[in-house]
VEXLUM-741270 format. One record per residue (C-alpha): residue in three letters; x, y, z; residue number from 1. Coordinates in Angstrom, 3 decimals, m for minus. Each point is the difference from the previous one (the first is absolute). Example, Ala and Ser with C-alpha at 12.3 -4.5 7.8 and 13.67 -1.06 7.14 Angstrom:
2
> type / u / v / w / seq
> ALA / 12.300 / m4.500 / 7.800 / 1
> SER / 1.370 / 3.440 / m0.660 / 2
This chain:
445
> type / u / v / w / seq
> MET / 127.846 / 135.639 / 96.084 / 1
> ARG / m2.623 / 1.682 / m2.175 / 2
> ALA / m0.158 / m3.095 / m2.213 / 3
> LEU / m0.466 / m2.179 / 3.077 / 4
> ARG / m2.848 / 2.209 / 1.272 / 5
> ARG / m1.652 / m0.115 / m3.418 / 6
> TRP / 0.317 / m3.795 / m0.115 / 7
> TRP / m1.542 / m0.270 / 3.475 / 8
> HIS / m2.854 / 2.308 / m0.974 / 9
> ASP / m0.671 / m1.975 / m3.173 / 10
> THR / 0.129 / m3.293 / 1.909 / 11
> ALA / m1.714 / 0.720 / 3.328 / 12
> GLY / m0.925 / 3.664 / 0.222 / 13
> GLY / m3.494 / 1.352 / 0.442 / 14
> LEU / m1.439 / m3.079 / 1.699 / 15
> PRO / m2.279 / 0.449 / 3.056 / 16
> ALA / 0.918 / m1.140 / 3.490 / 17
> THR / m2.782 / m2.587 / 0.055 / 18
> PHE / 1.665 / m1.740 / m2.936 / 19
> TRP / 3.283 / m0.189 / 1.903 / 20
> TYR / m1.671 / m1.577 / 3.047 / 21
> LEU / m1.688 / m2.555 / m2.261 / 22
> TRP / 3.390 / m0.571 / m1.601 / 23
> ALA / 1.611 / m0.518 / 3.406 / 24
> GLY / m2.679 / m2.482 / 1.050 / 25
> LEU / 0.527 / m1.969 / m3.195 / 26
> LEU / 3.772 / 0.004 / 0.453 / 27
> ILE / m0.200 / m1.248 / 3.601 / 28
> ASN / m2.496 / m2.674 / m0.963 / 29
> ARG / 2.094 / m1.325 / m2.889 / 30
> ALA / 3.270 / 0.043 / 1.954 / 31
> GLY / m1.466 / m2.599 / 2.340 / 32
> ALA / m2.424 / m1.752 / m2.349 / 33
> PHE / 2.073 / m2.964 / m1.059 / 34
> ALA / m1.767 / m2.991 / 1.538 / 35
> MET / m2.190 / m0.796 / m3.020 / 36
> LEU / 3.011 / 0.500 / m2.273 / 37
> PHE / 1.492 / m3.155 / 1.522 / 38
> LEU / m3.256 / m1.929 / 0.429 / 39
> SER / 0.821 / m2.592 / m2.687 / 40
> LEU / 3.384 / m0.758 / 1.590 / 41
> TYR / m1.580 / m0.091 / 3.463 / 42
> LEU / m2.544 / m2.575 / m1.145 / 43
> THR / 2.513 / m2.251 / m1.759 / 44
> ASP / 2.906 / 0.280 / 2.467 / 45
> ALA / m1.761 / 0.324 / 3.360 / 46
> ARG / m3.319 / m1.760 / m0.658 / 47
> GLY / 1.048 / m2.685 / m2.492 / 48
> ALA / m2.449 / 0.993 / m2.758 / 49
> SER / 0.657 / m0.940 / m3.638 / 50
> GLU / 0.644 / 2.718 / m2.576 / 51
> ALA / m3.483 / m0.426 / m1.481 / 52
> LEU / m1.665 / 0.124 / 3.436 / 53
> ALA / 2.081 / 3.027 / 1.000 / 54
> GLY / m1.109 / 1.743 / m3.182 / 55
> THR / m3.624 / m0.761 / 0.836 / 56
> VAL / 0.278 / 1.406 / 3.526 / 57
> VAL / 1.749 / 3.123 / m1.269 / 58
> GLY / m2.765 / 0.167 / m2.582 / 59
> ALA / m2.536 / 0.122 / 2.848 / 60
> TYR / 1.688 / 3.234 / 1.041 / 61
> GLY / m0.608 / 1.356 / m3.504 / 62
> ALA / m3.616 / m1.193 / 0.015 / 63
> GLY / m0.622 / 1.840 / 3.270 / 64
> GLY / 1.577 / 3.075 / m1.510 / 65
> ALA / m2.466 / m0.056 / m2.877 / 66
> VAL / m2.800 / 0.431 / 2.543 / 67
> GLY / 1.922 / 2.491 / 2.103 / 68
> VAL / 0.849 / 2.407 / m2.775 / 69
> LEU / m3.640 / 0.339 / m1.059 / 70
> LEU / m1.108 / 0.293 / 3.622 / 71
> GLY / 2.659 / 2.643 / 0.596 / 72
> GLY / m1.189 / 2.073 / m2.950 / 73
> VAL / m3.629 / m0.048 / 1.095 / 74
> LEU / 0.863 / 0.785 / 3.632 / 75
> ALA / 2.400 / 2.795 / m0.974 / 76
> ASP / m2.825 / 1.702 / m1.918 / 77
> ARG / m2.508 / m0.596 / 2.848 / 78
> TRP / 1.903 / m0.023 / 3.304 / 79
> GLY / 2.822 / 2.204 / m1.207 / 80
> ARG / 3.647 / m0.518 / m0.914 / 81
> ARG / 1.389 / 0.400 / 3.530 / 82
> ALA / m2.458 / m2.367 / 1.692 / 83
> THR / 0.631 / m2.692 / m2.599 / 84
> LEU / 3.771 / 0.302 / 0.353 / 85
> LEU / m0.122 / m0.214 / 3.784 / 86
> ALA / m2.352 / m3.000 / 0.081 / 87
> ALA / 2.056 / m1.926 / m2.536 / 88
> HIS / 3.324 / 0.630 / 1.743 / 89
> LEU / m1.258 / m0.943 / 3.457 / 90
> VAL / m1.627 / m3.242 / m1.137 / 91
> THR / 3.092 / m0.902 / m2.033 / 92
> ALA / 2.208 / 0.288 / 3.077 / 93
> GLY / m2.222 / m2.388 / 1.950 / 94
> LEU / m0.076 / m2.568 / m2.812 / 95
> MET / 3.785 / 0.101 / m0.354 / 96
> VAL / 0.379 / m0.877 / 3.668 / 97
> ALA / m2.387 / m2.911 / m0.511 / 98
> LEU / 2.016 / m1.236 / m2.995 / 99
> ALA / 3.194 / 0.162 / 2.024 / 100
> PHE / m1.268 / m2.705 / 2.342 / 101
> SER / m2.084 / m2.133 / m2.381 / 102
> ARG / 1.223 / m3.495 / m0.864 / 103
> HIS / m2.732 / m1.726 / m2.028 / 104
> LEU / m0.080 / 0.524 / m3.764 / 105
> VAL / m3.783 / 0.391 / m0.130 / 106
> LEU / 0.076 / 2.759 / 2.631 / 107
> ILE / 2.947 / 1.662 / m1.742 / 108
> ALA / m1.920 / m0.026 / m3.288 / 109
> VAL / m3.069 / 1.580 / 1.638 / 110
> LEU / 2.082 / 2.660 / 1.746 / 111
> SER / 1.894 / 0.689 / m3.247 / 112
> ALA / m3.295 / 0.609 / m1.791 / 113
> LEU / m1.115 / 2.392 / 2.769 / 114
> VAL / 3.335 / 1.812 / m0.125 / 115
> GLY / m0.506 / 0.319 / m3.739 / 116
> VAL / m3.312 / 1.762 / 0.667 / 117
> VAL / 1.369 / 2.581 / 2.428 / 118
> HIS / 3.347 / 0.408 / m1.798 / 119
> SER / m1.828 / 1.071 / m3.161 / 120
> MET / m2.575 / 2.281 / 1.619 / 121
> PRO / 2.376 / 2.992 / 0.427 / 122
> SER / 1.110 / 0.167 / m3.649 / 123
> PRO / m3.022 / 1.836 / m1.466 / 124
> ALA / m0.274 / 2.169 / 3.121 / 125
> PHE / 3.676 / 1.031 / m0.184 / 126
> VAL / m0.205 / 0.971 / m3.667 / 127
> ALA / m3.421 / 1.666 / 0.309 / 128
> ALA / 1.321 / 2.097 / 2.902 / 129
> ILE / 3.027 / 1.035 / m2.054 / 130
> VAL / m2.209 / 1.014 / m2.919 / 131
> ASP / m2.279 / 1.849 / 2.456 / 132
> VAL / 2.763 / 2.251 / 1.293 / 133
> VAL / 2.494 / 0.280 / m2.878 / 134
> PRO / m0.884 / 2.298 / m2.939 / 135
> ALA / m0.193 / m1.746 / m3.378 / 136
> GLU / 3.148 / 1.603 / m1.398 / 137
> ARG / 2.079 / m1.378 / 2.911 / 138
> ARG / m1.415 / m3.518 / 0.223 / 139
> SER / 2.584 / m1.590 / m2.265 / 140
> ARG / 2.812 / 0.970 / 2.383 / 141
> ALA / m2.132 / m1.073 / 2.980 / 142
> PHE / m0.524 / m3.457 / m1.505 / 143
> ASN / 3.688 / m0.199 / m0.850 / 144
> LEU / 0.889 / 0.762 / 3.629 / 145
> GLN / m2.596 / m2.503 / 1.204 / 146
> PHE / 1.630 / m2.719 / m2.109 / 147
> TRP / 3.406 / 1.107 / 1.280 / 148
> ALA / m1.123 / m0.278 / 3.634 / 149
> PHE / m1.520 / m3.412 / m0.635 / 150
> ASN / 3.259 / m1.328 / m1.411 / 151
> LEU / 2.206 / 1.733 / 2.550 / 152
> GLY / m2.003 / m1.840 / 2.636 / 153
> MET / 0.261 / m3.233 / m1.972 / 154
> ALA / 3.779 / 0.346 / m0.244 / 155
> VAL / 0.279 / 0.373 / 3.765 / 156
> ALA / m2.478 / m2.822 / 0.562 / 157
> SER / 1.781 / m2.403 / m2.340 / 158
> LEU / 3.385 / 0.450 / 1.658 / 159
> LEU / m1.478 / m0.538 / 3.462 / 160
> ALA / m2.251 / m2.851 / m1.114 / 161
> GLY / 2.788 / m1.992 / m1.616 / 162
> VAL / 1.784 / m0.091 / 3.354 / 163
> LEU / m3.125 / m0.527 / 2.110 / 164
> ALA / m1.282 / m2.836 / m2.216 / 165
> GLU / 3.156 / m1.990 / 0.723 / 166
> ALA / m0.295 / 0.692 / 3.728 / 167
> SER / m3.751 / m0.052 / 0.734 / 168
> PHE / m3.077 / 0.080 / m2.213 / 169
> THR / m2.052 / 0.949 / 3.068 / 170
> ALA / 1.999 / 3.229 / 0.274 / 171
> LEU / m0.990 / 0.884 / m3.565 / 172
> PHE / m3.682 / 0.135 / 0.898 / 173
> LEU / 0.509 / 1.802 / 3.311 / 174
> VAL / 2.190 / 2.747 / m1.467 / 175
> ASP / m2.532 / 0.399 / m2.799 / 176
> ALA / m2.747 / 0.489 / 2.600 / 177
> GLY / 2.059 / 2.623 / 1.819 / 178
> ALA / 0.693 / 1.990 / m3.157 / 179
> THR / m3.683 / m0.090 / m0.954 / 180
> LEU / m0.986 / 1.387 / 3.413 / 181
> THR / 2.576 / 2.789 / m0.342 / 182
> ALA / m1.419 / 0.970 / m3.385 / 183
> ALA / m3.494 / 0.083 / 1.526 / 184
> VAL / 1.228 / 2.406 / 2.694 / 185
> VAL / 1.442 / 2.396 / m2.609 / 186
> ILE / m3.216 / m0.045 / m2.039 / 187
> GLY / m2.246 / 0.402 / 3.044 / 188
> TRP / 2.105 / 2.844 / 1.380 / 189
> LYS / 0.762 / 2.068 / m3.094 / 190
> VAL / m2.319 / m0.875 / m2.917 / 191
> PRO / m3.376 / 1.819 / m0.032 / 192
> GLU / m3.023 / m1.318 / m1.856 / 193
> THR / 0.333 / 1.070 / m3.639 / 194
> LEU / m3.347 / m1.216 / m1.346 / 195
> ARG / m2.418 / 2.778 / m0.874 / 196
> ARG / m3.544 / m0.977 / 0.977 / 197
> ALA / m1.897 / 0.721 / m3.198 / 198
> ALA / m3.771 / 0.302 / 0.052 / 199
> ALA / m2.003 / m3.060 / m0.944 / 200
> GLY / m0.965 / m0.360 / m3.611 / 201
> VAL / 3.153 / 1.481 / m1.546 / 202
> ASP / 0.670 / m1.966 / m3.162 / 203
> ALA / 3.405 / m1.041 / m1.212 / 204
> VAL / 1.076 / 0.861 / m3.539 / 205
> PRO / m1.052 / m3.066 / m2.031 / 206
> PRO / 2.597 / m1.967 / m1.983 / 207
> ALA / 0.402 / 1.089 / m3.605 / 208
> GLY / m2.591 / m1.490 / m2.304 / 209
> ARG / m2.541 / m0.720 / 2.770 / 210
> ALA / m2.719 / 2.442 / 1.045 / 211
> ALA / m0.667 / 0.726 / 3.635 / 212
> GLY / m2.807 / m2.202 / 1.339 / 213
> PRO / m2.201 / m0.025 / 3.072 / 214
> ARG / 2.185 / m2.484 / 1.869 / 215
> ARG / 1.975 / 1.371 / 2.910 / 216
> PRO / 3.685 / 0.047 / m0.986 / 217
> GLY / 2.148 / m2.632 / 1.692 / 218
> LEU / 2.337 / m2.859 / m0.754 / 219
> HIS / m2.066 / m0.927 / m3.054 / 220
> THR / 0.947 / 3.341 / m1.565 / 221
> ALA / 3.686 / m0.924 / 0.089 / 222
> LEU / m0.605 / m3.635 / m0.970 / 223
> THR / m1.941 / 1.027 / m3.120 / 224
> ASP / 2.464 / 2.704 / m1.080 / 225
> ARG / 1.618 / m1.759 / m2.972 / 226
> THR / 2.976 / 2.334 / m0.329 / 227
> PHE / 0.768 / m0.228 / 3.687 / 228
> MET / m0.407 / m3.787 / 0.124 / 229
> THR / 2.319 / m0.467 / m2.992 / 230
> PHE / 2.651 / 1.951 / 1.897 / 231
> VAL / m0.711 / m2.091 / 3.109 / 232
> GLY / 0.550 / m3.177 / m2.024 / 233
> LEU / 3.407 / 1.180 / m1.195 / 234
> THR / 0.889 / 0.984 / 3.559 / 235
> PHE / m0.960 / m3.522 / 1.116 / 236
> VAL / 2.675 / m1.426 / m2.315 / 237
> LEU / 2.511 / 2.485 / 1.409 / 238
> ALA / m0.928 / m1.128 / 3.512 / 239
> VAL / 0.381 / m3.698 / m0.890 / 240
> LEU / 3.506 / 0.715 / m1.283 / 241
> THR / 0.977 / 2.097 / 3.005 / 242
> LEU / m1.271 / m2.567 / 2.511 / 243
> GLN / 2.302 / m2.656 / m1.388 / 244
> THR / 2.616 / 1.584 / 2.256 / 245
> SER / m1.831 / m0.774 / 3.233 / 246
> THR / m1.827 / m3.209 / m0.922 / 247
> ILE / 1.871 / m2.213 / m2.493 / 248
> MET / 3.549 / 1.345 / m0.100 / 249
> PRO / 0.779 / m1.051 / 3.613 / 250
> LEU / m0.882 / m3.586 / m0.916 / 251
> ALA / 2.090 / 0.138 / m3.179 / 252
> MET / 2.989 / 1.359 / 1.919 / 253
> ARG / m0.316 / m2.727 / 2.608 / 254
> ALA / m0.091 / m2.613 / m2.782 / 255
> ASP / 3.269 / 1.488 / m1.259 / 256
> GLY / 1.557 / m0.524 / 3.448 / 257
> LEU / m0.101 / 3.643 / 1.136 / 258
> ARG / m0.744 / 0.965 / 3.603 / 259
> PRO / m2.825 / 2.324 / 1.228 / 260
> SER / 2.568 / 2.726 / 0.602 / 261
> ALA / 0.865 / m0.090 / m3.726 / 262
> TYR / m3.633 / 0.624 / m0.823 / 263
> GLY / 0.029 / 2.922 / 2.424 / 264
> VAL / 2.992 / 1.461 / m1.847 / 265
> VAL / m1.775 / m0.214 / m3.380 / 266
> VAL / m3.122 / 1.732 / 1.294 / 267
> ALA / 2.077 / 2.566 / 1.879 / 268
> LEU / 1.931 / 0.804 / m3.191 / 269
> GLY / m3.239 / 0.859 / m1.759 / 270
> GLY / m1.080 / 2.175 / 2.895 / 271
> ALA / 3.392 / 1.727 / 0.137 / 272
> LEU / m0.109 / 0.798 / m3.723 / 273
> ILE / m3.432 / 1.540 / 0.407 / 274
> VAL / 1.080 / 1.989 / 3.044 / 275
> LEU / 3.003 / 1.381 / m1.896 / 276
> GLY / m1.617 / 0.559 / m3.376 / 277
> GLN / m3.777 / 0.416 / 0.358 / 278
> LEU / 0.189 / 3.719 / 0.783 / 279
> PHE / 1.558 / 0.595 / m3.424 / 280
> VAL / m2.726 / m1.868 / m1.909 / 281
> PRO / m2.506 / 2.880 / m0.442 / 282
> ARG / 2.457 / 2.121 / m1.991 / 283
> LEU / 0.900 / m3.025 / m2.109 / 284
> ILE / m3.546 / m0.963 / m0.995 / 285
> ASP / m1.938 / 3.298 / 0.064 / 286
> ARG / 0.804 / 0.709 / m3.667 / 287
> HIS / m1.434 / m3.314 / m1.200 / 288
> ARG / m3.515 / m1.367 / m0.444 / 289
> LYS / m1.242 / m2.093 / 2.916 / 290
> ASP / m0.904 / m2.988 / m2.177 / 291
> VAL / 3.496 / m0.111 / m1.495 / 292
> VAL / 1.607 / 0.187 / 3.441 / 293
> LEU / m2.224 / m2.818 / 1.263 / 294
> ALA / 0.764 / m2.142 / m3.068 / 295
> VAL / 3.754 / 0.422 / 0.490 / 296
> SER / m0.205 / m0.652 / 3.732 / 297
> THR / m2.116 / m3.142 / m0.417 / 298
> ALA / 2.385 / m1.311 / m2.665 / 299
> LEU / 2.922 / 0.474 / 2.401 / 300
> LEU / m1.874 / m1.953 / 2.686 / 301
> ALA / m0.642 / m2.774 / m2.534 / 302
> LEU / 3.650 / m0.186 / m1.008 / 303
> GLY / 1.230 / 0.046 / 3.593 / 304
> PHE / m2.194 / m2.856 / 1.178 / 305
> GLY / 0.436 / m1.908 / m3.252 / 306
> ALA / 3.759 / 0.055 / 0.609 / 307
> LEU / m0.510 / m2.108 / 3.156 / 308
> ALA / m0.409 / m2.997 / m2.303 / 309
> LEU / 3.811 / 0.144 / m0.220 / 310
> ALA / 0.675 / 0.822 / 3.664 / 311
> ASP / 1.779 / m2.485 / 2.237 / 312
> GLU / 2.150 / 2.245 / 2.204 / 313
> LEU / m0.401 / 3.224 / 1.947 / 314
> ALA / 1.777 / 2.236 / m2.538 / 315
> VAL / m2.535 / m0.822 / m2.726 / 316
> TYR / m2.913 / 0.679 / 2.338 / 317
> LEU / 1.525 / 3.358 / 0.907 / 318
> GLY / 0.482 / 0.969 / m3.657 / 319
> ALA / m3.581 / m0.921 / m0.851 / 320
> ALA / m1.221 / 1.951 / 3.032 / 321
> VAL / 1.617 / 3.164 / m1.382 / 322
> VAL / m1.958 / m0.349 / m3.259 / 323
> TRP / m3.431 / m0.610 / 1.535 / 324
> THR / 0.572 / 2.653 / 2.671 / 325
> VAL / 0.620 / 2.676 / m2.646 / 326
> GLY / m3.271 / m1.099 / m1.597 / 327
> SER / m1.834 / 0.376 / 3.307 / 328
> MET / 1.501 / 3.439 / 0.565 / 329
> LEU / m1.161 / 1.284 / m3.369 / 330
> ALA / m3.494 / m1.483 / 0.366 / 331
> ALA / m0.950 / 1.378 / 3.410 / 332
> PRO / m0.773 / 3.714 / m0.675 / 333
> PRO / m1.983 / m0.353 / m3.277 / 334
> ASN / m1.857 / m3.053 / 1.278 / 335
> ALA / m1.243 / 1.858 / 3.094 / 336
> GLN / m0.671 / 3.217 / m1.916 / 337
> ILE / m2.144 / m1.728 / m2.631 / 338
> ASN / m1.958 / m1.727 / 2.750 / 339
> ALA / m0.673 / 3.337 / 1.703 / 340
> ASP / m0.951 / 1.680 / m3.305 / 341
> LEU / m2.585 / m2.676 / m0.821 / 342
> ALA / m1.787 / 0.216 / 3.379 / 343
> PRO / m2.971 / 2.397 / 0.466 / 344
> PRO / 0.472 / 2.004 / 3.251 / 345
> GLU / m3.258 / m1.325 / 1.521 / 346
> LEU / 1.191 / m3.601 / m0.422 / 347
> ARG / 3.688 / 0.511 / 0.607 / 348
> ALA / 0.528 / m2.734 / 2.600 / 349
> ARG / m2.271 / m2.473 / m1.792 / 350
> TYR / 1.957 / 0.395 / m3.237 / 351
> GLN / 3.182 / m0.393 / 2.026 / 352
> SER / m1.360 / m3.190 / 1.543 / 353
> VAL / m0.750 / m1.537 / m3.396 / 354
> PHE / 3.454 / 1.033 / m1.218 / 355
> TYR / 1.697 / m1.432 / 3.084 / 356
> LEU / m2.011 / m3.194 / m0.390 / 357
> THR / 2.590 / m0.927 / m2.609 / 358
> PHE / 2.654 / m0.452 / 2.696 / 359
> PRO / m1.769 / m2.478 / 2.320 / 360
> ALA / m1.356 / m1.756 / m3.084 / 361
> ALA / 3.554 / m0.295 / m1.257 / 362
> ALA / 1.090 / m1.063 / 3.490 / 363
> PHE / m2.373 / m2.943 / m0.404 / 364
> VAL / 0.790 / m0.867 / m3.616 / 365
> ALA / 3.780 / 0.456 / 0.141 / 366
> PRO / 0.739 / m2.497 / 2.823 / 367
> THR / m2.868 / m2.394 / m0.704 / 368
> LEU / 0.757 / m0.523 / m3.689 / 369
> GLY / 3.677 / 0.893 / 0.373 / 370
> GLY / 0.665 / m2.648 / 2.643 / 371
> VAL / m1.459 / m2.708 / m2.241 / 372
> SER / 1.784 / 1.435 / m3.058 / 373
> LEU / 3.382 / 0.053 / 1.747 / 374
> GLN / m0.483 / m3.499 / 1.368 / 375
> TYR / m0.868 / m1.560 / m3.366 / 376
> LEU / 1.641 / 2.296 / m2.573 / 377
> GLY / 3.102 / 1.092 / 1.882 / 378
> ASP / 1.892 / 2.877 / m1.622 / 379
> ARG / m2.468 / 0.128 / m2.919 / 380
> HIS / m2.342 / 1.734 / 2.443 / 381
> TRP / 2.050 / 3.172 / m0.411 / 382
> LEU / m0.328 / m0.093 / m3.806 / 383
> ILE / m3.793 / m0.039 / 0.388 / 384
> VAL / 0.182 / 2.961 / 2.384 / 385
> GLY / 2.192 / 1.932 / m2.438 / 386
> GLY / m2.322 / m0.663 / m2.928 / 387
> LEU / m3.005 / 1.180 / 1.993 / 388
> GLY / 1.779 / 3.252 / 0.795 / 389
> LEU / 0.873 / 0.693 / m3.644 / 390
> LEU / m3.666 / m0.438 / m0.970 / 391
> ALA / m0.990 / 2.531 / 2.681 / 392
> ALA / 2.584 / 2.479 / m1.338 / 393
> LEU / m1.630 / m0.253 / m3.428 / 394
> GLY / m3.405 / 0.500 / 1.650 / 395
> HIS / 1.101 / 3.349 / 1.444 / 396
> LEU / 1.074 / 1.250 / m3.425 / 397
> LEU / m3.295 / m1.035 / m1.582 / 398
> THR / m2.331 / 1.416 / 2.678 / 399
> GLY / 1.902 / 3.103 / 1.097 / 400
> PRO / m1.355 / 2.539 / m2.549 / 401
> SER / m3.670 / m0.865 / 0.627 / 402
> ARG / 0.596 / 0.151 / 3.761 / 403
> GLU / 1.407 / 3.534 / m0.283 / 404
> ARG / m3.063 / 1.072 / m2.001 / 405
> HIS / m2.207 / m1.460 / 2.740 / 406
> VAL / 1.871 / 1.969 / 2.689 / 407
> ALA / m0.365 / 3.197 / m2.017 / 408
> ALA / m3.755 / m0.630 / m0.309 / 409
> LEU / m0.303 / m0.485 / 3.770 / 410
> ARG / 1.792 / 3.287 / 0.613 / 411
> ARG / m2.262 / 1.879 / m2.402 / 412
> ALA / m3.079 / m1.528 / 1.641 / 413
> ALA / 1.258 / 1.005 / 3.450 / 414
> GLU / 0.615 / 3.570 / m1.170 / 415
> ARG / m3.563 / 0.234 / m1.353 / 416
> LYS / m1.549 / m1.471 / 3.155 / 417
> PRO / m2.232 / 2.660 / 1.624 / 418
> ALA / 0.735 / 1.013 / 3.566 / 419
> ARG / m2.626 / m0.447 / 2.714 / 420
> PRO / m1.012 / 3.141 / 1.920 / 421
> ASP / 2.010 / m1.164 / 3.015 / 422
> GLY / 2.991 / m0.973 / m2.110 / 423
> VAL / m0.435 / m3.737 / 0.583 / 424
> GLY / 0.634 / m2.122 / m3.061 / 425
> THR / 2.214 / 2.533 / m1.724 / 426
> SER / 3.127 / m1.532 / m1.468 / 427
> VAL / 2.736 / 2.357 / m1.141 / 428
> PRO / 2.969 / m1.785 / m1.599 / 429
> GLY / 3.256 / 0.799 / 1.713 / 430
> ARG / m1.594 / 1.303 / 3.182 / 431
> THR / m0.647 / m1.585 / 3.375 / 432
> ASP / m2.683 / 1.165 / 2.410 / 433
> THR / 1.800 / 0.633 / 3.272 / 434
> ALA / m2.825 / 1.136 / 2.247 / 435
> SER / m0.137 / m3.200 / 2.041 / 436
> ILE / 3.730 / m0.707 / 0.017 / 437
> ARG / 1.533 / 3.439 / 0.322 / 438
> THR / 2.160 / m0.939 / 2.966 / 439
> GLY / 1.718 / m2.742 / m1.999 / 440
> LEU / 1.133 / 2.128 / m2.923 / 441
> THR / 2.967 / 1.889 / 1.363 / 442
> GLU / 2.965 / m0.770 / m2.200 / 443
> PRO / 2.985 / m1.316 / 1.967 / 444
> HIS / 3.159 / 2.084 / 0.103 / 445
């Protein structure tokens, strides 16, 4: 029993109540957010679109997300985390209802792009709020639990969606809308605003190698941070690999004569593995350098998807899913932790928005190029995907040491930063100012 208590403390202990309400909202949202997962099958089976056209429409969803993630980061730093989350969830629910009853491909493409905008807006706000309320030394476990909740919800969603897709695509969109509304209720009821309103004129710590200038810090600060943008580029490759599951793999499985329910089983297996094993990941990887862990995890993703070049039956897809899922499990905590370490506190949501831009960008590239690649190259598409992943694994090994030096420099600069008389602008590593969110920091029993 003592060992179990210690494991629980190491895995989930010491996290504030606000984090758990954010976690619950994410879990509810993902458990019902399966409509876009089946968008390519919906377009080809229910609307008669070709594979290339379906990839283009799904790509419109990714293009909208590229706008939404940047918009979400700016709004989360200006409006606040809570307001951004609520607005995005409520608009998403309305758009899902509209998609449920749309019949024309042009309208579906427009609505998909709009859904991409509002689907991506919460990502930087969610992570910025977590970093706001969770002390630095506990963020790795918080990000691990966030990834666990995301995939627990995905596992539930995939099992339900596989059945619903065979019965009614309209039900997919309506259930998605209902889950999104429920998540909005949880956030509106229990999550306080976590953004500290700093005084105007507080400067962010400049990226290493570039002196602070007169320009007001904003998105350009993140976009011109070379170390950060190199990491973002490697994360983009990771996202392209991961999104093969929801964009191209359903089409490949259909070409192999497998039913939508079989696809649901493959995705659910990945989610189940994460649900069962993700809580043990921190102890497994804590002793190793983050760049090495990311290189190993990306290589596993490359091997798993590359193996689909040989897949023609469900058993092979399931075996490959085990390999790439282990890679995803190992990648999640260090990937999120590095992203948080590289972001100055004053620009936390904006840095998150640039980081999360990789996912809608990948959601555009993966189906748009992948649909054409699968149509004309067939199974050789998966060899290209695997090769791309192995190059990214090498990139992590080459850039990891300089990235760690950059993080150390940021920490030293933050420690030297003088405090204002009123305390605004002071950044103390490992501490979180709780004055404005005191009611949300009671640890659950």
